[in-house]
N, CA and C atoms of all chains as a GROMACS GRO file, in nm:
protein
  576
    1MET      N    1   0.057  -0.189   0.046
    1MET     CA    2   0.028   0.020   0.001
    1MET      C    3   0.110   0.092   0.007
    2ALA      N    4   0.215   0.076   0.019
    2ALA     CA    5   0.275   0.245   0.036
    2ALA      C    6   0.354   0.230  -0.084
    3GLU      N    7   0.300   0.165  -0.143
    3GLU     CA    8   0.433   0.149  -0.252
    3GLU      C    9   0.288   0.245  -0.407
    4VAL      N   10   0.206   0.218  -0.342
    4VAL     CA   11   0.038   0.291  -0.388
    4VAL      C   12   0.076   0.501  -0.352
    5GLU      N   13   0.046   0.462  -0.242
    5GLU     CA   14   0.105   0.606  -0.194
    5GLU      C   15   0.188   0.626  -0.249
    6ASP      N   16   0.342   0.636  -0.225
    6ASP     CA   17   0.462   0.641  -0.279
    6ASP      C   18   0.422   0.687  -0.423
    7THR      N   19   0.376   0.595  -0.556
    7THR     CA   20   0.297   0.612  -0.649
    7THR      C   21   0.196   0.739  -0.675
    8LEU      N   22   0.163   0.812  -0.614
    8LEU     CA   23   0.055   0.872  -0.626
    8LEU      C   24   0.159   0.980  -0.590
    9LYS      N   25   0.156   1.003  -0.487
    9LYS     CA   26   0.192   1.112  -0.455
    9LYS      C   27   0.368   1.191  -0.548
   10ARG      N   28   0.396   1.068  -0.640
   10ARG     CA   29   0.508   1.092  -0.710
   10ARG      C   30   0.405   1.144  -0.809
   11ILE      N   31   0.332   1.097  -0.888
   11ILE     CA   32   0.303   1.138  -0.997
   11ILE      C   33   0.177   1.306  -1.012
   12GLN      N   34   0.105   1.238  -0.874
   12GLN     CA   35   0.080   1.430  -0.764
   12GLN      C   36   0.188   1.532  -0.816
   13GLY      N   37   0.296   1.474  -0.773
   13GLY     CA   38   0.450   1.575  -0.772
   13GLY      C   39   0.515   1.708  -0.918
   14TYR      N   40   0.444   1.551  -1.045
   14TYR     CA   41   0.485   1.688  -1.151
   14TYR      C   42   0.439   1.824  -1.197
   15ASN      N   43   0.471   1.841  -1.313
   15ASN     CA   44   0.406   2.006  -1.257
   15ASN      C   45   0.338   1.968  -1.394
   16GLY      N   46   0.188   2.055  -1.390
   16GLY     CA   47   0.137   2.000  -1.449
   16GLY      C   48  -0.005   1.954  -1.354
   17VAL      N   49   0.023   1.844  -1.361
   17VAL     CA   50  -0.096   1.717  -1.281
   17VAL      C   51  -0.191   1.833  -1.190
   18ILE      N   52  -0.279   1.814  -1.224
   18ILE     CA   53  -0.397   1.868  -1.187
   18ILE      C   54  -0.514   1.789  -1.037
   19GLY      N   55  -0.475   1.632  -1.112
   19GLY     CA   56  -0.566   1.574  -1.013
   19GLY      C   57  -0.546   1.428  -1.058
   20SER      N   58  -0.549   1.320  -1.000
   20SER     CA   59  -0.511   1.187  -1.036
   20SER      C   60  -0.645   1.098  -0.915
   21ILE      N   61  -0.707   1.019  -1.003
   21ILE     CA   62  -0.812   1.012  -0.924
   21ILE      C   63  -0.768   0.838  -0.953
   22VAL      N   64  -0.807   0.731  -0.846
   22VAL     CA   65  -0.784   0.574  -0.901
   22VAL      C   66  -0.932   0.493  -0.846
   23VAL      N   67  -1.015   0.390  -0.943
   23VAL     CA   68  -1.130   0.399  -0.889
   23VAL      C   69  -1.144   0.300  -0.978
   24ASN      N   70  -1.229   0.169  -0.844
   24ASN     CA   71  -1.125   0.042  -0.872
   24ASN      C   72  -1.291  -0.079  -0.972
   25ALA      N   73  -1.305  -0.186  -0.915
   25ALA     CA   74  -1.400  -0.285  -1.055
   25ALA      C   75  -1.543  -0.258  -1.009
   26GLU      N   76  -1.578  -0.185  -0.903
   26GLU     CA   77  -1.758  -0.131  -0.934
   26GLU      C   78  -1.719  -0.004  -0.941
   27GLY      N   79  -1.651   0.076  -0.971
   27GLY     CA   80  -1.645   0.231  -1.035
   27GLY      C   81  -1.638   0.340  -0.900
   28ILE      N   82  -1.593   0.233  -0.820
   28ILE     CA   83  -1.609   0.379  -0.714
   28ILE      C   84  -1.471   0.356  -0.723
   29PRO      N   85  -1.418   0.545  -0.665
   29PRO     CA   86  -1.320   0.684  -0.644
   29PRO      C   87  -1.272   0.593  -0.556
   30ILE      N   88  -1.198   0.510  -0.549
   30ILE     CA   89  -1.098   0.472  -0.389
   30ILE      C   90  -1.020   0.584  -0.268
   31ARG      N   91  -0.916   0.626  -0.427
   31ARG     CA   92  -0.820   0.727  -0.420
   31ARG      C   93  -0.829   0.825  -0.509
   32THR      N   94  -0.842   1.024  -0.518
   32THR     CA   95  -0.844   1.069  -0.533
   32THR      C   96  -0.764   1.226  -0.434
   33THR      N   97  -0.725   1.309  -0.547
   33THR     CA   98  -0.667   1.452  -0.488
   33THR      C   99  -0.781   1.565  -0.560
   34LEU      N  100  -0.864   1.560  -0.642
   34LEU     CA  101  -0.953   1.653  -0.570
   34LEU      C  102  -1.053   1.608  -0.510
   35ASP      N  103  -1.214   1.736  -0.570
   35ASP     CA  104  -1.292   1.733  -0.423
   35ASP      C  105  -1.422   1.615  -0.472
   36ASN      N  106  -1.501   1.518  -0.439
   36ASN     CA  107  -1.640   1.466  -0.441
   36ASN      C  108  -1.667   1.515  -0.547
   37SER      N  109  -1.786   1.598  -0.591
   37SER     CA  110  -1.794   1.606  -0.740
   37SER      C  111  -1.760   1.609  -0.828
   38THR      N  112  -1.631   1.675  -0.889
   38THR     CA  113  -1.550   1.676  -0.940
   38THR      C  114  -1.476   1.528  -1.001
   39THR      N  115  -1.415   1.501  -0.898
   39THR     CA  116  -1.414   1.264  -0.906
   39THR      C  117  -1.477   1.217  -0.916
   40VAL      N  118  -1.683   1.297  -0.888
   40VAL     CA  119  -1.720   1.139  -0.977
   40VAL      C  120  -1.750   1.218  -1.105
   41GLN      N  121  -1.801   1.293  -1.112
   41GLN     CA  122  -1.771   1.331  -1.259
   41GLN      C  123  -1.737   1.312  -1.315
   42TYR      N  124  -1.570   1.237  -1.348
   42TYR     CA  125  -1.497   1.242  -1.394
   42TYR      C  126  -1.470   1.086  -1.400
   43VAL      N  127  -1.513   1.053  -1.302
   43VAL     CA  128  -1.542   0.858  -1.321
   43VAL      C  129  -1.595   0.787  -1.351
   44GLY      N  130  -1.767   0.855  -1.381
   44GLY     CA  131  -1.812   0.829  -1.460
   44GLY      C  132  -1.774   0.840  -1.602
   45LEU      N  133  -1.750   0.937  -1.623
   45LEU     CA  134  -1.788   0.996  -1.764
   45LEU      C  135  -1.635   0.955  -1.841
   46LEU      N  136  -1.510   0.951  -1.751
   46LEU     CA  137  -1.455   0.814  -1.810
   46LEU      C  138  -1.505   0.666  -1.818
   47HIS      N  139  -1.570   0.644  -1.745
   47HIS     CA  140  -1.530   0.481  -1.711
   47HIS      C  141  -1.684   0.430  -1.802
   48GLN      N  142  -1.692   0.481  -1.872
   48GLN     CA  143  -1.781   0.476  -1.959
   48GLN      C  144  -1.753   0.490  -2.092
   49LEU      N  145  -1.688   0.605  -2.070
   49LEU     CA  146  -1.584   0.597  -2.274
   49LEU      C  147  -1.467   0.513  -2.239
   50THR      N  148  -1.392   0.509  -2.154
   50THR     CA  149  -1.295   0.347  -2.125
   50THR      C  150  -1.439   0.255  -2.212
   51MET      N  151  -1.504   0.182  -2.121
   51MET     CA  152  -1.509   0.051  -2.141
   51MET      C  153  -1.572   0.054  -2.363
   52LYS      N  154  -1.640   0.205  -2.346
   52LYS     CA  155  -1.689   0.204  -2.527
   52LYS      C  156  -1.523   0.172  -2.590
   53ALA      N  157  -1.408   0.248  -2.561
   53ALA     CA  158  -1.283   0.253  -2.633
   53ALA      C  159  -1.252   0.075  -2.618
   54ARG      N  160  -1.247   0.029  -2.532
   54ARG     CA  161  -1.184  -0.160  -2.487
   54ARG      C  162  -1.314  -0.227  -2.640
   55SER      N  163  -1.395  -0.116  -2.604
   55SER     CA  164  -1.556  -0.302  -2.718
   55SER      C  165  -1.435  -0.186  -2.807
   56THR      N  166  -1.386  -0.109  -2.865
   56THR     CA  167  -1.413  -0.057  -3.012
   56THR      C  168  -1.252  -0.166  -3.112
   57ILE      N  169  -1.213  -0.159  -2.909
   57ILE     CA  170  -1.057  -0.219  -2.994
   57ILE      C  171  -1.041  -0.369  -3.013
   58ARG      N  172  -1.169  -0.404  -2.957
   58ARG     CA  173  -1.182  -0.552  -2.918
   58ARG      C  174  -1.297  -0.596  -3.074
   59ASP      N  175  -1.345  -0.478  -3.097
   59ASP     CA  176  -1.410  -0.531  -3.249
   59ASP      C  177  -1.318  -0.573  -3.324
   60ILE      N  178  -1.254  -0.488  -3.309
   60ILE     CA  179  -1.194  -0.435  -3.516
   60ILE      C  180  -1.065  -0.562  -3.440
   61ASP      N  181  -1.018  -0.588  -3.315
   61ASP     CA  182  -0.939  -0.726  -3.371
   61ASP      C  183  -0.949  -0.795  -3.139
   62PRO      N  184  -1.058  -0.933  -3.174
   62PRO     CA  185  -1.100  -0.930  -3.095
   62PRO      C  186  -0.937  -1.023  -2.982
   63GLN      N  187  -0.866  -0.988  -3.062
   63GLN     CA  188  -0.736  -1.064  -3.000
   63GLN      C  189  -0.649  -1.002  -2.855
   64ASN      N  190  -0.677  -0.883  -2.914
   64ASN     CA  191  -0.596  -0.692  -2.852
   64ASN      C  192  -0.678  -0.657  -2.744
   65ASP      N  193  -0.648  -0.592  -2.632
   65ASP     CA  194  -0.728  -0.536  -2.575
   65ASP      C  195  -0.621  -0.398  -2.532
   66LEU      N  196  -0.749  -0.252  -2.519
   66LEU     CA  197  -0.700  -0.152  -2.427
   66LEU      C  198  -0.606  -0.161  -2.305
   67THR      N  199  -0.553  -0.016  -2.397
   67THR     CA  200  -0.348  -0.036  -2.271
   67THR      C  201  -0.360   0.107  -2.205
   68PHE      N  202  -0.411   0.156  -2.263
   68PHE     CA  203  -0.396   0.374  -2.319
   68PHE      C  204  -0.470   0.385  -2.308
   69LEU      N  205  -0.490   0.563  -2.271
   69LEU     CA  206  -0.690   0.610  -2.346
   69LEU      C  207  -0.545   0.723  -2.275
   70ARG      N  208  -0.552   0.869  -2.407
   70ARG     CA  209  -0.477   0.949  -2.367
   70ARG      C  210  -0.581   1.042  -2.473
   71ILE      N  211  -0.672   1.152  -2.401
   71ILE     CA  212  -0.773   1.282  -2.435
   71ILE      C  213  -0.723   1.376  -2.393
   72ARG      N  214  -0.717   1.446  -2.533
   72ARG     CA  215  -0.630   1.600  -2.504
   72ARG      C  216  -0.797   1.688  -2.547
   73SER      N  217  -0.722   1.777  -2.457
   73SER     CA  218  -0.888   1.884  -2.472
   73SER      C  219  -0.859   2.047  -2.526
   74LYS      N  220  -0.835   2.120  -2.574
   74LYS     CA  221  -0.769   2.269  -2.607
   74LYS      C  222  -0.706   2.293  -2.402
   75LYS      N  223  -0.785   2.274  -2.313
   75LYS     CA  224  -0.716   2.296  -2.149
   75LYS      C  225  -0.637   2.210  -2.059
   76HIS      N  226  -0.650   2.084  -2.155
   76HIS     CA  227  -0.588   1.987  -2.035
   76HIS      C  228  -0.583   1.862  -2.104
   77GLU      N  229  -0.535   1.756  -2.057
   77GLU     CA  230  -0.552   1.624  -2.132
   77GLU      C  231  -0.581   1.521  -1.956
   78ILE      N  232  -0.600   1.405  -1.997
   78ILE     CA  233  -0.694   1.270  -1.948
   78ILE      C  234  -0.636   1.220  -2.037
   79MET      N  235  -0.506   1.135  -1.866
   79MET     CA  236  -0.520   0.984  -1.956
   79MET      C  237  -0.626   0.936  -1.842
   80VAL      N  238  -0.626   0.754  -1.924
   80VAL     CA  239  -0.648   0.633  -1.860
   80VAL      C  240  -0.626   0.529  -1.830
   81ALA      N  241  -0.551   0.426  -1.744
   81ALA     CA  242  -0.478   0.351  -1.786
   81ALA      C  243  -0.610   0.270  -1.726
   82PRO      N  244  -0.619   0.164  -1.774
   82PRO     CA  245  -0.678   0.078  -1.710
   82PRO      C  246  -0.643  -0.120  -1.641
   83ASP      N  247  -0.642  -0.079  -1.602
   83ASP     CA  248  -0.617  -0.257  -1.552
   83ASP      C  249  -0.752  -0.329  -1.452
   84LYS      N  250  -0.697  -0.460  -1.452
   84LYS     CA  251  -0.798  -0.559  -1.462
   84LYS      C  252  -0.835  -0.528  -1.335
   85GLU      N  253  -0.866  -0.539  -1.280
   85GLU     CA  254  -0.928  -0.460  -1.059
   85GLU      C  255  -0.923  -0.270  -1.068
   86PHE      N  256  -0.874  -0.204  -1.137
   86PHE     CA  257  -0.804  -0.083  -1.082
   86PHE      C  258  -0.869  -0.003  -1.236
   87LEU      N  259  -0.909   0.128  -1.169
   87LEU     CA  260  -0.873   0.225  -1.342
   87LEU      C  261  -0.778   0.398  -1.300
   88MET      N  262  -0.658   0.381  -1.371
   88MET     CA  263  -0.607   0.511  -1.255
   88MET      C  264  -0.704   0.590  -1.413
   89ILE      N  265  -0.688   0.747  -1.374
   89ILE     CA  266  -0.770   0.858  -1.447
   89ILE      C  267  -0.634   0.956  -1.347
   90VAL      N  268  -0.566   1.023  -1.475
   90VAL     CA  269  -0.396   1.135  -1.402
   90VAL      C  270  -0.489   1.298  -1.508
   91ILE      N  271  -0.530   1.416  -1.454
   91ILE     CA  272  -0.563   1.502  -1.559
   91ILE      C  273  -0.437   1.606  -1.491
   92GLN      N  274  -0.411   1.627  -1.676
   92GLN     CA  275  -0.252   1.716  -1.633
   92GLN      C  276  -0.237   1.854  -1.753
   93SER      N  277  -0.192   1.923  -1.732
   93SER     CA  278  -0.240   2.087  -1.779
   93SER      C  279  -0.135   2.031  -1.874
   94PRO      N  280  -0.090   1.997  -1.984
   94PRO     CA  281  -0.023   1.997  -2.099
   94PRO      C  282   0.090   2.083  -2.113
   95THR      N  283   0.040   2.214  -2.102
   95THR     CA  284   0.091   2.342  -2.175
   95THR      C  285   0.203   2.413  -2.042
   96GLU      N  286   0.216   2.372  -1.922
   96GLU     CA  287   0.222   2.438  -1.781
   96GLU      C  288   0.406   2.367  -1.869
   97MET      N  289  -0.541   1.917  -5.211
   97MET     CA  290  -0.530   1.792  -5.265
   97MET      C  291  -0.454   1.722  -5.256
   98ALA      N  292  -0.385   1.822  -5.383
   98ALA     CA  293  -0.223   1.763  -5.357
   98ALA      C  294  -0.116   1.786  -5.206
   99GLU      N  295  -0.223   1.861  -5.102
   99GLU     CA  296  -0.160   1.901  -4.988
   99GLU      C  297  -0.154   1.767  -4.917
  100VAL      N  298  -0.293   1.703  -4.992
  100VAL     CA  299  -0.366   1.661  -4.870
  100VAL      C  300  -0.254   1.476  -4.894
  101ASP      N  301  -0.289   1.507  -5.072
  101ASP     CA  302  -0.147   1.332  -5.072
  101ASP      C  303  -0.052   1.356  -5.012
  102GLU      N  304   0.013   1.504  -4.986
  102GLU     CA  305   0.178   1.468  -4.994
  102GLU      C  306   0.217   1.452  -4.799
  103THR      N  307   0.037   1.520  -4.773
  103THR     CA  308   0.114   1.459  -4.608
  103THR      C  309   0.057   1.358  -4.538
  104MET      N  310  -0.111   1.280  -4.675
  104MET     CA  311  -0.079   1.111  -4.614
  104MET      C  312   0.020   1.032  -4.650
  105LYS      N  313   0.120   1.059  -4.722
  105LYS     CA  314   0.250   0.975  -4.763
  105LYS      C  315   0.350   1.013  -4.711
  106ARG      N  316   0.340   1.135  -4.672
  106ARG     CA  317   0.429   1.169  -4.494
  106ARG      C  318   0.445   1.020  -4.363
  107LEU      N  319   0.303   1.084  -4.361
  107LEU     CA  320   0.277   0.992  -4.259
  107LEU      C  321   0.266   0.852  -4.302
  108GLN      N  322   0.250   0.770  -4.387
  108GLN     CA  323   0.248   0.686  -4.431
  108GLN      C  324   0.368   0.663  -4.394
  109ASN      N  325   0.523   0.725  -4.448
  109ASN     CA  326   0.613   0.697  -4.475
  109ASN      C  327   0.685   0.721  -4.328
  110GLN      N  328   0.620   0.723  -4.269
  110GLN     CA  329   0.725   0.688  -4.108
  110GLN      C  330   0.661   0.567  -4.035
  111LYS      N  331   0.792   0.538  -3.943
  111LYS     CA  332   0.793   0.344  -3.942
  111LYS      C  333   0.643   0.338  -3.840
  112GLY      N  334   0.633   0.234  -3.868
  112GLY     CA  335   0.599   0.164  -3.744
  112GLY      C  336   0.427   0.170  -3.844
  113VAL      N  337   0.355   0.281  -3.932
  113VAL     CA  338   0.250   0.293  -3.902
  113VAL      C  339   0.159   0.229  -4.032
  114GLN      N  340   0.073   0.214  -3.996
  114GLN     CA  341   0.012   0.119  -3.997
  114GLN      C  342  -0.058   0.163  -4.151
  115GLY      N  343  -0.161   0.203  -4.138
  115GLY     CA  344  -0.245   0.302  -4.196
  115GLY      C  345  -0.364   0.401  -4.176
  116ILE      N  346  -0.430   0.507  -4.301
  116ILE     CA  347  -0.497   0.625  -4.241
  116ILE      C  348  -0.593   0.645  -4.367
  117ILE      N  349  -0.614   0.703  -4.266
  117ILE     CA  350  -0.765   0.681  -4.284
  117ILE      C  351  -0.815   0.865  -4.264
  118ILE      N  352  -0.870   0.860  -4.379
  118ILE     CA  353  -0.947   1.069  -4.320
  118ILE      C  354  -1.105   1.054  -4.335
  119VAL      N  355  -1.218   1.044  -4.245
  119VAL     CA  356  -1.380   1.042  -4.262
  119VAL      C  357  -1.399   1.197  -4.267
  120ASN      N  358  -1.519   1.173  -4.378
  120ASN     CA  359  -1.570   1.363  -4.342
  120ASN      C  360  -1.664   1.348  -4.215
  121ALA      N  361  -1.741   1.401  -4.219
  121ALA     CA  362  -1.826   1.458  -4.091
  121ALA      C  363  -1.961   1.379  -4.093
  122GLU      N  364  -1.980   1.254  -4.122
  122GLU     CA  365  -2.120   1.209  -4.127
  122GLU      C  366  -2.076   1.054  -4.075
  123GLY      N  367  -1.903   1.074  -4.092
  123GLY     CA  368  -1.831   0.951  -4.042
  123GLY      C  369  -1.823   0.874  -4.212
  124ILE      N  370  -1.807   0.906  -4.273
  124ILE     CA  371  -1.836   0.829  -4.433
  124ILE      C  372  -1.637   0.834  -4.481
  125PRO      N  373  -1.512   0.746  -4.484
  125PRO     CA  374  -1.437   0.720  -4.458
  125PRO      C  375  -1.421   0.753  -4.646
  126ILE      N  376  -1.310   0.918  -4.625
  126ILE     CA  377  -1.318   0.952  -4.783
  126ILE      C  378  -1.197   0.942  -4.888
  127LYS      N  379  -1.098   0.868  -4.674
  127LYS     CA  380  -0.982   0.866  -4.794
  127LYS      C  381  -0.915   0.736  -4.673
  128SER      N  382  -0.808   0.638  -4.778
  128SER     CA  383  -0.801   0.524  -4.686
  128SER      C  384  -0.623   0.448  -4.814
  129THR      N  385  -0.490   0.404  -4.668
  129THR     CA  386  -0.467   0.364  -4.754
  129THR      C  387  -0.497   0.243  -4.650
  130LEU      N  388  -0.532   0.225  -4.613
  130LEU     CA  389  -0.584   0.042  -4.607
  130LEU      C  390  -0.744  -0.022  -4.714
  131ASP      N  391  -0.736  -0.176  -4.666
  131ASP     CA  392  -0.790  -0.176  -4.756
  131ASP      C  393  -0.965  -0.187  -4.706
  132ASN      N  394  -1.026  -0.181  -4.782
  132ASN     CA  395  -1.222  -0.108  -4.795
  132ASN      C  396  -1.248  -0.154  -4.616
  133ALA      N  397  -1.230  -0.348  -4.596
  133ALA     CA  398  -1.359  -0.367  -4.483
  133ALA      C  399  -1.319  -0.360  -4.397
  134SER      N  400  -1.122  -0.280  -4.303
  134SER     CA  401  -1.119  -0.243  -4.266
  134SER      C  402  -1.177  -0.131  -4.217
  135THR      N  403  -1.142  -0.026  -4.312
  135THR     CA  404  -1.151   0.108  -4.329
  135THR      C  405  -1.326   0.134  -4.301
  136VAL      N  406  -1.343   0.126  -4.317
  136VAL     CA  407  -1.510   0.031  -4.265
  136VAL      C  408  -1.556   0.013  -4.232
  137GLN      N  409  -1.468  -0.063  -4.103
  137GLN     CA  410  -1.486  -0.096  -3.971
  137GLN      C  411  -1.445  -0.006  -3.828
  138TYR      N  412  -1.291   0.030  -3.860
  138TYR     CA  413  -1.254   0.181  -3.828
  138TYR      C  414  -1.340   0.272  -3.821
  139ALA      N  415  -1.340   0.324  -3.888
  139ALA     CA  416  -1.421   0.423  -3.947
  139ALA      C  417  -1.515   0.403  -3.860
  140GLY      N  418  -1.648   0.339  -3.915
  140GLY     CA  419  -1.727   0.283  -3.774
  140GLY      C  420  -1.712   0.354  -3.672
  141ASN      N  421  -1.704   0.227  -3.646
  141ASN     CA  422  -1.658   0.251  -3.451
  141ASN      C  423  -1.601   0.391  -3.416
  142ILE      N  424  -1.420   0.492  -3.480
  142ILE     CA  425  -1.433   0.544  -3.383
  142ILE      C  426  -1.458   0.640  -3.428
  143HIS      N  427  -1.598   0.653  -3.506
  143HIS     CA  428  -1.618   0.718  -3.526
  143HIS      C  429  -1.731   0.797  -3.394
  144GLN      N  430  -1.852   0.672  -3.375
  144GLN     CA  431  -1.897   0.697  -3.245
  144GLN      C  432  -1.793   0.679  -3.086
  145LEU      N  433  -1.732   0.663  -3.084
  145LEU     CA  434  -1.640   0.668  -2.992
  145LEU      C  435  -1.549   0.793  -2.966
  146LEU      N  436  -1.506   0.866  -3.033
  146LEU     CA  437  -1.487   1.012  -3.122
  146LEU      C  438  -1.595   1.100  -3.042
  147MET      N  439  -1.688   1.049  -3.101
  147MET     CA  440  -1.876   1.156  -3.046
  147MET      C  441  -1.886   1.133  -2.933
  148LYS      N  442  -1.857   1.022  -2.843
  148LYS     CA  443  -1.871   1.016  -2.703
  148LYS      C  444  -1.760   1.128  -2.621
  149ALA      N  445  -1.625   1.078  -2.676
  149ALA     CA  446  -1.491   1.191  -2.609
  149ALA      C  447  -1.506   1.307  -2.598
  150ARG      N  448  -1.619   1.365  -2.737
  150ARG     CA  449  -1.651   1.480  -2.702
  150ARG      C  450  -1.723   1.540  -2.645
  151GLY      N  451  -1.872   1.490  -2.641
  151GLY     CA  452  -1.933   1.510  -2.504
  151GLY      C  453  -1.923   1.447  -2.416
  152ILE      N  454  -1.813   1.429  -2.403
  152ILE     CA  455  -1.704   1.373  -2.254
  152ILE      C  456  -1.654   1.550  -2.248
  153VAL      N  457  -1.587   1.527  -2.244
  153VAL     CA  458  -1.445   1.730  -2.261
  153VAL      C  459  -1.609   1.858  -2.201
  154ARG      N  460  -1.663   1.799  -2.314
  154ARG     CA  461  -1.839   1.920  -2.307
  154ARG      C  462  -1.890   1.926  -2.197
  155ASP      N  463  -1.905   1.831  -2.195
  155ASP     CA  464  -1.985   1.768  -2.051
  155ASP      C  465  -1.951   1.814  -1.877
  156ILE      N  466  -1.797   1.797  -1.904
  156ILE     CA  467  -1.641   1.803  -1.841
  156ILE      C  468  -1.650   2.022  -1.844
  157ASP      N  469  -1.669   2.009  -1.898
  157ASP     CA  470  -1.602   2.226  -1.912
  157ASP      C  471  -1.676   2.238  -2.078
  158PRO      N  472  -1.836   2.306  -2.081
  158PRO     CA  473  -1.831   2.336  -2.156
  158PRO      C  474  -1.789   2.450  -2.303
  159GLN      N  475  -1.695   2.461  -2.215
  159GLN     CA  476  -1.611   2.544  -2.323
  159GLN      C  477  -1.525   2.508  -2.387
  160ASN      N  478  -1.502   2.360  -2.293
  160ASN     CA  479  -1.398   2.284  -2.360
  160ASN      C  480  -1.411   2.206  -2.519
  161ASP      N  481  -1.256   2.180  -2.576
  161ASP     CA  482  -1.269   2.014  -2.700
  161ASP      C  483  -1.232   1.955  -2.577
  162LEU      N  484  -1.286   1.872  -2.802
  162LEU     CA  485  -1.148   1.764  -2.766
  162LEU      C  486  -1.100   1.775  -2.886
  163THR      N  487  -0.897   1.792  -2.830
  163THR     CA  488  -0.838   1.853  -2.943
  163THR      C  489  -0.738   1.678  -3.046
  164PHE      N  490  -0.746   1.640  -2.936
  164PHE     CA  491  -0.660   1.462  -3.029
  164PHE      C  492  -0.718   1.377  -2.893
  165LEU      N  493  -0.686   1.228  -2.935
  165LEU     CA  494  -0.720   1.152  -2.946
  165LEU      C  495  -0.626   1.008  -2.914
  166ARG      N  496  -0.540   0.985  -2.885
  166ARG     CA  497  -0.506   0.801  -2.841
  166ARG      C  498  -0.544   0.680  -2.787
  167ILE      N  499  -0.566   0.578  -2.873
  167ILE     CA  500  -0.598   0.451  -2.797
  167ILE      C  501  -0.448   0.383  -2.787
  168ARG      N  502  -0.424   0.364  -2.682
  168ARG     CA  503  -0.292   0.296  -2.696
  168ARG      C  504  -0.346   0.133  -2.681
  169SER      N  505  -0.347  -0.028  -2.760
  169SER     CA  506  -0.370  -0.121  -2.800
  169SER      C  507  -0.262  -0.182  -2.766
  170LYS      N  508  -0.307  -0.302  -2.670
  170LYS     CA  509  -0.158  -0.439  -2.700
  170LYS      C  510  -0.094  -0.423  -2.775
  171LYS      N  511  -0.121  -0.430  -2.967
  171LYS     CA  512  -0.083  -0.504  -3.061
  171LYS      C  513  -0.063  -0.316  -3.123
  172ASN      N  514  -0.086  -0.189  -3.064
  172ASN     CA  515  -0.099  -0.061  -3.193
  172ASN      C  516  -0.191   0.005  -3.110
  173GLU      N  517  -0.166   0.124  -3.165
  173GLU     CA  518  -0.153   0.271  -3.134
  173GLU      C  519  -0.270   0.364  -3.251
  174VAL      N  520  -0.406   0.359  -3.207
  174VAL     CA  521  -0.497   0.425  -3.297
  174VAL      C  522  -0.520   0.640  -3.212
  175MET      N  523  -0.438   0.714  -3.338
  175MET     CA  524  -0.502   0.824  -3.317
  175MET      C  525  -0.587   0.861  -3.320
  176ILE      N  526  -0.592   0.962  -3.389
  176ILE     CA  527  -0.780   1.084  -3.403
  176ILE      C  528  -0.770   1.268  -3.381
  177ALA      N  529  -0.728   1.239  -3.467
  177ALA     CA  530  -0.725   1.391  -3.519
  177ALA      C  531  -0.890   1.472  -3.536
  178PRO      N  532  -0.980   1.519  -3.438
  178PRO     CA  533  -1.082   1.580  -3.523
  178PRO      C  534  -1.147   1.764  -3.508
  179ASP      N  535  -1.076   1.792  -3.610
  179ASP     CA  536  -1.152   1.902  -3.681
  179ASP      C  537  -1.284   1.912  -3.714
  180LYS      N  538  -1.390   2.054  -3.764
  180LYS     CA  539  -1.470   2.091  -3.721
  180LYS      C  540  -1.555   1.975  -3.842
  181ASP      N  541  -1.495   1.960  -3.926
  181ASP     CA  542  -1.540   1.896  -4.075
  181ASP      C  543  -1.487   1.743  -4.099
  182TYR      N  544  -1.347   1.751  -4.042
  182TYR     CA  545  -1.374   1.573  -4.090
  182TYR      C  546  -1.301   1.540  -3.925
  183PHE      N  547  -1.253   1.461  -3.984
  183PHE     CA  548  -1.163   1.337  -3.845
  183PHE      C  549  -1.033   1.198  -3.933
  184LEU      N  550  -0.896   1.269  -3.852
  184LEU     CA  551  -0.786   1.164  -3.936
  184LEU      C  552  -0.747   1.052  -3.815
  185ILE      N  553  -0.745   0.923  -3.882
  185ILE     CA  554  -0.720   0.847  -3.835
  185ILE      C  555  -0.573   0.809  -3.806
  186VAL      N  556  -0.481   0.745  -3.756
  186VAL     CA  557  -0.400   0.691  -3.813
  186VAL      C  558  -0.349   0.576  -3.698
  187ILE      N  559  -0.325   0.420  -3.768
  187ILE     CA  560  -0.306   0.332  -3.650
  187ILE      C  561  -0.108   0.298  -3.735
  188GLN      N  562  -0.039   0.305  -3.613
  188GLN     CA  563   0.079   0.245  -3.610
  188GLN      C  564   0.092   0.183  -3.537
  189ASN      N  565   0.218   0.092  -3.488
  189ASN     CA  566   0.214   0.028  -3.365
  189ASN      C  567   0.389   0.092  -3.363
  190PRO      N  568   0.367   0.102  -3.224
  190PRO     CA  569   0.470   0.175  -3.195
  190PRO      C  570   0.606   0.131  -3.149
  191THR      N  571   0.589   0.038  -3.132
  191THR     CA  572   0.728  -0.084  -3.114
  191THR      C  573   0.812  -0.111  -3.202
  192GLU      N  574   0.764  -0.140  -3.357
  192GLU     CA  575   0.895  -0.059  -3.365
  192GLU      C  576   0.990   0.047  -3.454
   0.00000   0.00000   0.00000
């Protein structure tokens, strides 16, 4: 667990990182550096998008699987790292 | 049009690039370096995913907009650059 905390602290410490969220398999955020309403909003929307991205990849090639998702917008970049049991979301402002 | 072809040629020559597809606003592929079946499959699936990703970015912040989407999978990476009237899909194998 300490290793998890260290990793989260390291990621949060990077220049430009606005927030990081770790979500469990049920879609419940178990760690977050953002406020509750923002966290819930991000988790809900990104969980759906991750499912859709994963099924898009699998539809094209059933033996392939999603490993990472990067959503770049005008204001910032959202990175999603899906895993078997968890989902990690990091929001950064890449222009900083 | 020549400029478009030049750009496509330049992208196609990059190491690891497996295919390039240009899709119009209706989701119809208008140019592609892949065979027809793959093109149609990619264009259709990714069009939906793109709309969803854009919707999510706007839901979180109505003044924000999607500028780029990168889907990394075990076998390859799909990069999507949306524009007002078109979107560009490039599939590459990043490990090459």
